[in-house]
N, C-alpha and C positions, 0 to 999 in steps of 0.2 A: 616710536614705531608701534609695537603692540601696546595695548593698554597697560598701565603700570600695575603689575602684580608682584609685590616684593617679597612675599612669603608664601609658603605652601597653602596656608589657610585661605588665601585670597581667591584662589580659583577652584577650591575643592568642591564648591557647589555648582560649578558650571558644567553643563553637558558638553561633551566633546563635539557634538554635532554643530555647535554654534560656530565652529571654525571650518566647516566643510566647504562652503561655497567660496568662489573667487572674491565675492564682495562681502564676505562676512566680516570678521574682525581683521584689522590691519595686521599684516604678518610680522613686521620687523621688530616690534617692541619686545625686548628680551623678557622671558619669564624667569624672574629671579627667585623663584621659589626655592632654589638650591643655594642658595646664597651668593718823376720830373719830365718833362715832356717836350720842351721847346727845341726847335731847330730854326735856322735862318728863315725869316719871313713868317714864322708861326709863333703865336703868342698863346700861352696856356694859363688857365686859372684853375687851381686845384681846390676842390671842396672835399676835405677829409671827414668822413663820417665816423664819429666816435673818437676823435683825436683827444689825447689826454690833455686835461686842463691844469694839471699840476705836475710837479716833479716827483716821480716815484722814488722810493727808497728801498734799501735792502731789508727793511723791517715791515713791509707790507706787500701784499700780492693780490692779484685778481685773476681767477681762472674760470674757464667755461664749465658749466654743468649742463647735463642733458637729461631729458625725461625718457625713461626707459619704455620699451614697447609693452611692458606689463602694466602700464598706466598707473603705476604706484611708486616706483623707485626713481630717485634722482641720483645721478652718479657724476663723479669727477675723476680725473686722472691723477694718479700718484706715482712716484718713483720710489720703490723699495729696494735698497741696494742700488743695482743698476738695471732693475727690472720695472717696466711700466705696467701698471695694473689699474683697472677701473674699480672704484670703491663706491658702494652705496652710502649716501649720507644719512646720518641719524642723529637728531638732537635729543633723543630719549634713551640713548645708551652712551657709554663712555669708552668702550674698548675698540681697538683696531685689530681686525683679524682678516686673514686671506686663506684661501685653499692652497695647499702645497702639493708638490709632485708626488707625495705619498698618498694622496687621495685618488682612489680609483673608482668610486661610485659613479653612477650615471650623471648625478648632479654636478660632478667635478669635470665634465667634459668641456672645459673652458680654460682660458689662460691661467697658469698657476705660478707660484713662486718656486723656482727650480732649486731644490736642495742640493743637487749635484754640482751646481754652479760654483760653490765654495766662494761666495762673495767675500772680498777682503774686509768689508765693513760688518759682516755678520758676526754676532757674538752669541755663543750658546749660553743658556742658563742651566746650570747643573747638568751639563752634558745632554741637554735636550730631554731631560726627564721630568721637568716641572709641568704638570698637566694643565691644559687649558680646555675649557668647555663653555659652550653657550647654548641655551635652550630657549625656544620661543613658544608662545602660547598656542600656536597652531600645531604643536607636536614636532616641529622640525628643530634641528640643531646641528652643531658642529663640535668636534673635539680634536685635540692634538696636543701640542706643547707650546710653551712660551719661549721666545727668543728675543734678541735685540738686533736692530738693523737701522741703518740710516734711512730716514723717511723724508721725502721732499714733496711738497705741493707748491707749484709755482716756483718762486725763488726762495722759499722758506724751507729750512731743513732742521730736523731734530736728529742729531747724529747717532744716538743709541736708543731709539724708541723701542720700548717693550711692546710686543704684539703677539697675537696668537697665530700659529701655523696649523691649519686644520688638516688632519690626516683622514678624517671621516666627516662626511656632511650629507645631509639629505635636504639641504636648503636649495631651492630652485632659483637660480639667477637667470636673467635675460640679458641679451646684448653684451655678452662676454664680461659681465661684472663678476669680479673675483672675490669680493669680501665686503666688509662694512667698516666705515670710518665713524666711530662714535664721537660726538662732539659735546657730550654731557660733562657733568662735574665729576671730579675724581672719586668722590664718595660712592658713585654709582658703578665704579670700575671693579670688575672681578680680578683683573690682572693686578691692579694696584693693591688689592687686598691679599694677593698671593705672594708677591715678591716685593722687595723694597726698591725705592727709587724708580718707580714704574708709573709715573704720571702720564695720563693720556696726552695725545698729540697737541691739541689746542691749548690745554691747560699748561703743558710744558712750555710752550712758546710764551704764554702769559706770565708764568711764574719765573721764567728766566729773563724777562724783560726784553724778549726778542722781537716785540711788535711795537709799532708806533703808538698803538693804544690796544689794550686787551679786549678786542672786539672782533666779531666776524659778522658778515652780512650775507643774506641770501636773496637772490632774485629767481623765482620759480616761474617757468613758462611751460607751455605744452609742447615744446620742441627742444632744439639744442641751443637756444639763445640765452639760457639762464647764466647767472654768475655766482661765484663764491668768492668772497674777499676775506682776508685775514689782516688784521691790523688797521683796517680802514673800512669804509663803505663805498658802494658804487655810485660815484658822482654823476654818471650818465643817467641814472634813474632817480636818485634823491636830489632833485633840483632845488629844493628848499628845505633845508634841515630843520627849520623852525616848525615845520608841520609834522615832525616825528613825535608820536605820542609814546612817552617812556613809562614803563610800568616796572615797579620793583618786584623782584623775584621772591617767591615764598620759600622760607627755609622749612626744614622738617626736623622734628624732635628725633631722638635716637630710637632705634628699635628696642622695645622693652627696656632692659637695664643696661644696654650697650652704650654707656656714656651718660653724661649729665648736662649736655649742652646741645642746642639745636645747631644745624649747619645746612649748607646748600646741597641739594640732592638732584633736583630736576629743574629743567627750564619751565617752571610753572608760575603762573601769575593769577591774580584775582579777576574773575569775570563779574562785572558789575551789573549787567543787565542784558535783556534779550528783547527784541521787538519783531513783530510780524506786521509788515506794511504800516509801520509807525505806531502800532498799538503795543504798549510795553507789558512785559511780565517780569516778575522778580524771580531770579533763580533760587531754588530751594536746596541748600547744601545737605548732603547725606549725614554729615556729622557737624551740626551747627555749634555744639558746645566746643568740640575739639578744634574746629577751624575758626572760632570766633565769629560765627555766622557768615563766613565768607565762602563763596563758591570758588573752588580752585580749578584752573584749567591748565593742562599740559600742552605746550606748543611743540609739535612733533613733525619735523620734515619727513620722517620715515613712514608716516601714516598717510594713506590716500585721502581719507575723508574727514568727517566731523562726527564725533560721538558724544553723547550726553546721557545723563540719568533719565530713567523713565518718567520721573516726576516732573522734569522740565520738557522733555521731548514730546510727551503725550499732549501737554498743554500747547506746544507750538503747533502741532498738526491739527489740534481741535479748532484752531483759528483759521484754517485753510479749508475752503469748501471742497467737499468730496475726498479729502485726504483720509487714509485709513491705515491701520496696522495690518500687514500681510504675513508677517513671520515673527512670532513672539520669541523665537530662539535667537535670531540675529538682530531683533529690534528694528527690522526693516519696515519703513512706511512708503506708501505711494501717494501720488497726487495727480491731478489732471496735467497732461503735458503742456497745455496752454495756460497754465497758471500765471498770474500777473503779480504775485506777491513778492515783496522783498523780505529778506531776513537780515536782521541787524544784531550785532554783538557789541556790547559796550565794554571797552577796556579803558580805565583811567578817565572815565567821563566822556569819552568820544565814541560815537557809533561808527562801526565799520560795516558797510552795507554790502550784502551779497545779492546779485541779480540772479534770475532763474538759471542761466547757464553756469553759474558758479556752484549752485547746490543741487541741480538735477543730475542724477547719475545717467539715466537713459531710459527709453521706453521698454516695457516688457514685451518680449517677442510675440507672445500669444494675446497680449492686451495692449496694442500699440498706442492707445489713447491715454494710458496710465503710465506714469514714469516713476521709477524708483528714485528716492531722494535722500540726501543728507539733511539733517543729522540722523544717525541711527541711535537707538536706545540701548543702554547697557544696564545690567544689574549693578547694585552698589558694589564699590570697590573699597576694600578695607584701608587703603592708603589715604582716603579722603579726597582723591582727585576725581572730580565728577565729570569734567569735560576734557576732551582731547581734540585739538585743532590741528589737522594735517594740511596737506597740499591744497585741498579744495578751498580752504580759507586762505592759506599762505600765498596762493597765486594772486589774490586780490590786494596784497600789500607787499612792500619791501620790508623784510624782517631783519632786525638788528639785535645781536646778542652781546651785551657788554658783561664781561666776566666778573667785574667787581675788583676792588683793590683792598688788600689786607689793611685793616684799621682805618680805612678812609672812605670807601664807597661800596655800596651793596651791588650785587648783580642786577641787571635790568634787561628787559626786552623792549625794543622799540618797534612800532609799526608806522610805516609811511604809506598812506593810502594811495593807490594807483588810479583811483577815480573819485571825483567829488560828488557823484550822484547820490542823492538821498531818496529818490523815488525810482520806480521801475522805468527803465529806459529801453527795454527789449520788447518787441512785439512777439506774439505767438509764432509768426512766420519766421522771425529771426531765430527764435529758440529752436524751431523745427529744423531749420537749415543748419544750425550749428550741430545739433545732435546727429543729423545725417552725415555731415562732413567728418564728424568724429567717430563714426561707426559705433555709436554708443548703445545700440540695442542690446539688451540683456537677455540671454537665452533662458527664460523662466516663464512659468505659467502661474498666474496669481490665483489664490483661492477665491471661490465665488460665494464665500460666506464671511461674516464679520468675525474678527478675532478680538477678544477682550485684552485689555492691558494687564499683563501679569503682575502679581505682587511678589515681593521678596522679603525675606528676613534680613536685617542688617547685620553683617558680620562684625566681629570684634575689631576695634580700631587697632591698626598695626603698630602705631608709634606710641611712645610714652606720653600720655596726655598730661602728666603732671609737670612736664617741662615745656615752658613757653617757646613759641616759635613766631615772633613778631615779623610781619612783612617788612622787608628792607633792613633787616638786622645787619649791623656792622660786625664783622668777625675778624679775628686776628690772624687766622691761618686758612689755607686751602684755596685762596683766590690769587690774583695777580700780585707780583712783588710790590711792596709799598714804595718803591722808588718812582712809581708812576705818579704824576700829578693828576688828581681827579678833575674831569672836565664836564661832568654831567649835572653839577649843581647839587647842593645839599638840601634845599627846600623846594625851590621852583626848578623842576627838572627841565633841562635844555640840551638838545642834541647838536646845537649849531657849531660846537667846537670839535666834533668828531672828525678825524681826518677822512678825506675822500680820495678815491682813485677812479680813473675813467679808463675803460678798455682802449687799447691801441686800435687805430683804424684798420679795418680789414677790407674796406672798399673805398676807392677814390673815384670821384666824378670829375672827368676832365672836359672842360669847355674850351674847344680849340677854335681860334679865329685865324683864317688864312689872309693873305695879302689882298684878296678880292673882297674881303669882308664877310665871307661865308662862315657860319658858325656850325660846328659839329660837336655834339655831346656824346662822350663815350664813358663807360665805366670800366674799371680795372679792379680785379679781386686779388688780394694778397695770396700768395701760394702758401700751402700748409706743409709743415714738415711731416714726413712719414715716420711713424714709429711702429714698433712691433710689441704687441702685448704678450707678456709672459716669457720673454726671452731677453737676456742682457743685451744692451745696445752695442756692445763690442763685437757682436757677430757670433757669440757662443751658441752652439746648437744644443737644445735640451732633449733631443732624441725623441723617443716614443713615449716618454713618461709625462710629457706635458703638451699642450696644444698652443702653438704660437700663431698669432694672426697679425698681419701688417695692416695698419689703418692710418687714416690721417691723424691729426692731433686729437687723440682720444675719440676719434670718430665724430668730432664736433666741428661743424662748419664754422670757419672763421676763428682761428686761434686767438685767444686773448692773452696779452702779456703786458704786465705793468712796467716792464723793464726795456722792452724793445719796440720803439715806435717805428712805424713804417715811414720811409723817406721816399718822396715822389719827385 
């Protein structure tokens, strides 16, 4: 979510104003500075859209995810105890937390976990006295206590998941989102560092051998049609697994003297190259010695855009006619809205190409011929992570996160390109039409003078540089149980053996032919089950202390289920 700042010194040089605007820094990244149809005479032929092509198991699931109206957050439905709540997804943090009925701030006017419910699966930790807190680099945060509860997503359940129950929060959620589901490595978890046996949700499934394979996959769209899979990947999107580009995750050395061995911390991989309209430039890492001259990129579903260091971003926009820096605090650049350049980022030797509608944010209200654009430039970060790729990039690929297997296989991130285009395929008219339909105009006035690229001093490196952290390191602990058989290959990485799931059908097309030979085509949509957010399913009333809301299946059109196929 927000850029990786793991210790107090990392952000000490940043002016608070850089977080002021809606499109400044991505909000979510935690600031860890603190540590049938037939009748007689009628013949029907069914065409089931999205019907499953394999047999689902109890060790994998596929659920819908939606794009929030804040144009930043992707959320999914979870059941905590017997309470349905929407959770924002984040691959750059590891903890699960939700607002509780104790929270009375204005930002908590949303569905909450009702403490008075007395859930039979709720387990207190030290009589609810063990503090939980999370802070973000935009100055927001939440605090409360740690507890344990049964947590389910789809058909997968962790019975005593440790999570945070926030009693205070100034984090603003949209669309009745009630908290955050961190999908990062256990080392990143504050809760795991506070109490024992408190592995994060996905890591717990992987370490307990509860998945067909220790992997999850994300399909991000601009509406409610995205998917999240655990234990497998979405076979309706990844039609050819041999086209998945797998990249080994980068481990990180300990902080200072806190240990003598590197381990996995973030979903971060090596960025090999950048191209503008086919012209290449080589990324320049901020810490070439410490990172072995490799540029490290964080893959973060909780971030809306793309961020990079000034030394790279400035060179990108210098290659685009009439592009210029308009805010040296946020690192915001603009370019002509009718630009015809493609941006490419190379991972693992493969270019992933962005069209203008992928990287253009929107036109400036007072300067409609100029558009704000990704990437934005950031000052150097002492963790050595120079780039951060959020949903602007991730919507162009299907992303796969393999957790790794103790003593056998390192963690990996896979990208499956959703387009094979290598050159620009969008006309200026198509870009303009897209921006208008997306209501992408940004309420800002651009400066009428040139702004110079700022210079920064490089902060001290956060990690212990004397301890090596080779890419793709095999580790003995912290990853999935060694009972898994590695499937991704030891030298030539290959994703063809990863299990797949396909969403159950939500729409049927019925082609009916009567006895006279007349053909009628109709469609039928599967009904959605109604749920209530923030209130136990058994009909318990949470009174005035929380706000319950009845919606369809998580408010997502077309419930996806890996276990219940529609029968027609």
